[in-house]
C-alpha positions as a Python dict, from the first residue, in 0.01 Angstrom:
ca = {
    (1, 'M'): (0, 0, 0),
    (2, 'K'): (137, 341, -66),
    (3, 'K'): (221, 608, 151),
    (4, 'L'): (-34, 840, 274),
    (5, 'T'): (-24, 1167, 204),
    (6, 'Q'): (-108, 1449, 439),
    (7, 'Q'): (-459, 1493, 295),
    (8, 'E'): (-564, 1133, 331),
    (9, 'K'): (-365, 1118, 709),
    (10, 'A'): (-639, 1403, 783),
    (11, 'V'): (-915, 1232, 624),
    (12, 'W'): (-824, 901, 794),
    (13, 'Y'): (-768, 1073, 1161),
    (14, 'K'): (-1135, 1189, 1169),
    (15, 'Y'): (-1286, 858, 1148),
    (16, 'N'): (-1246, 570, 1381),
    (17, 'K'): (-1330, 188, 1409),
    (18, 'V'): (-1584, 217, 1724),
    (19, 'A'): (-1789, 534, 1778),
    (20, 'G'): (-1575, 782, 1975),
    (21, 'G'): (-1302, 576, 1996),
    (22, 'G'): (-988, 809, 1903),
    (23, 'L'): (-740, 520, 1932),
    (24, 'N'): (-935, 261, 1728),
    (25, 'R'): (-819, 360, 1319),
    (26, 'C'): (-973, 194, 1077),
    (27, 'K'): (-820, -67, 854),
    (28, 'I'): (-709, 119, 539),
    (29, 'N'): (-860, -112, 173),
    (30, 'S'): (-1036, -378, 402),
    (31, 'L'): (-1363, -410, 293),
    (32, 'N'): (-1583, -420, 595),
    (33, 'I'): (-1921, -589, 559),
    (34, 'D'): (-2210, -675, 795),
    (35, 'C'): (-2440, -988, 675),
    (36, 'Q'): (-2664, -973, 995),
    (37, 'P'): (-3007, -968, 873),
    (38, 'R'): (-3143, -617, 890),
    (39, 'E'): (-3417, -392, 749),
    (40, 'R'): (-3104, -174, 658),
    (41, 'N'): (-2777, -338, 542),
    (42, 'H'): (-2895, -647, 325),
    (43, 'R'): (-2774, -820, 21),
    (44, 'P'): (-2812, -506, -218),
    (45, 'H'): (-2664, -281, 6),
    (46, 'E'): (-2391, -483, 105),
    (47, 'L'): (-2309, -554, -217),
    (48, 'A'): (-2335, -224, -353),
    (49, 'K'): (-2089, -148, -103),
    (50, 'F'): (-1838, -378, -220),
    (51, 'N'): (-1918, -292, -596),
    (52, 'L'): (-1763, 114, -508),
    (53, 'F'): (-1550, -9, -251),
    (54, 'Y'): (-1376, -229, -544),
    (55, 'D'): (-1416, 71, -770),
    (56, 'H'): (-1183, 293, -553),
    (57, 'T'): (-925, 45, -440),
    (58, 'E'): (-895, -74, -830),
    (59, 'Q'): (-819, 341, -918),
    (60, 'G'): (-576, 275, -621),
    (61, 'H'): (-729, 477, -392),
    (62, 'L'): (-730, 459, -16),
    (63, 'V'): (-1056, 373, 123),
    (64, 'I'): (-1241, 284, 431),
    (65, 'T'): (-1591, 123, 555),
    (66, 'E'): (-1802, 115, 810),
    (67, 'C'): (-1592, 415, 1010),
    (68, 'W'): (-1740, 590, 1278),
    (69, 'E'): (-1715, 970, 1264),
    (70, 'G'): (-1763, 1085, 1618),
    (71, 'K'): (-2008, 928, 1819),
    (72, 'D'): (-2254, 918, 1640),
    (73, 'V'): (-2280, 867, 1234),
    (74, 'R'): (-2082, 606, 1129),
    (75, 'R'): (-2027, 595, 696),
    (76, 'D'): (-2019, 339, 472),
    (77, 'I'): (-1778, 438, 253),
    (78, 'V'): (-1474, 734, 264),
    (79, 'C'): (-1275, 732, -4),
    (80, 'L'): (-918, 896, 165),
    (81, 'S'): (-777, 974, -203),
    (82, 'C'): (-1073, 1162, -322),
    (83, 'N'): (-1205, 1264, -27),
    (84, 'Q'): (-1583, 1080, -134),
    (85, 'V'): (-1748, 1030, 123),
    (86, 'I'): (-2008, 752, 35),
    (87, 'E'): (-2364, 669, 239),
    (88, 'I'): (-2535, 366, 44),
    (89, 'E'): (-2946, 361, 69),
    (90, 'N'): (-3238, 258, -62),
    (91, 'F'): (-3416, 540, -278),
    (92, 'S'): (-3762, 561, -155),
    (93, 'S'): (-3623, 478, 250),
    (94, 'K'): (-3648, 861, 481),
    (95, 'R'): (-3349, 776, 571),
    (96, 'G'): (-3175, 857, 229),
    (97, 'H'): (-3306, 1201, 173),
    (98, 'R'): (-3120, 1331, 537),
    (99, 'H'): (-2771, 1374, 451),
    (100, 'P'): (-2633, 1729, 363),
    (101, 'K'): (-2477, 1818, -4),
    (102, 'S'): (-2170, 1671, 109),
    (103, 'I'): (-2197, 1316, 131),
    (104, 'E'): (-2239, 1132, -197),
    (105, 'V'): (-2541, 911, -170),
    (106, 'F'): (-2580, 604, -371),
    (107, 'W'): (-2951, 527, -458),
    (108, 'Y'): (-2823, 106, -459),
    (109, 'D'): (-3199, -2, -607),
    (110, 'L'): (-3122, 280, -939),
    (111, 'N'): (-2768, 170, -885),
    (112, 'R'): (-2685, 542, -916),
    (113, 'Y'): (-2551, 899, -725),
    (114, 'R'): (-2806, 1119, -599),
    (115, 'N'): (-2815, 1393, -879),
    (116, 'K'): (-2844, 1724, -821),
    (117, 'E'): (-3208, 1826, -809),
    (118, 'E'): (-3253, 1519, -551),
    (119, 'M'): (-2957, 1726, -362),
    (120, 'I'): (-3193, 2058, -332),
    (121, 'E'): (-3502, 1870, -259),
    (122, 'D'): (-3290, 1665, -34),
    (123, 'D'): (-3198, 2016, 124),
    (124, 'A'): (-3504, 2147, 158),
    (125, 'K'): (-3644, 1889, 339),
    (126, 'L'): (-3391, 1901, 571),
    (127, 'N'): (-3439, 2273, 652),
    (128, 'N'): (-3794, 2272, 615),
    (129, 'S'): (-3799, 1966, 968),
}
């Protein structure tokens, strides 16, 4: 694995393997999946995570998965190389529309990222809540 750049280190240090655990660094380019049957993380979600992880690592990017940002927010994928934070969601779920513009949302049931029009709609929903 290549050495982390300063920018990649800065992003990596923002995330932890456990909630609020600053000493528990995430393993780089290690895919973490959740096979427990739950409504939120099921096979299509985990397969989408694998595909996105694979796409980034195939390009030589450094990626962390299932990492905690502080105590309350767990991110599906964070690319240290391009500073992209990706949440994988079902388009019809209410959860998927709560992410700010800085978060890339991948709609696994539509097999695409959230577009600009959807970002504007989601932002309006967030501001009206």
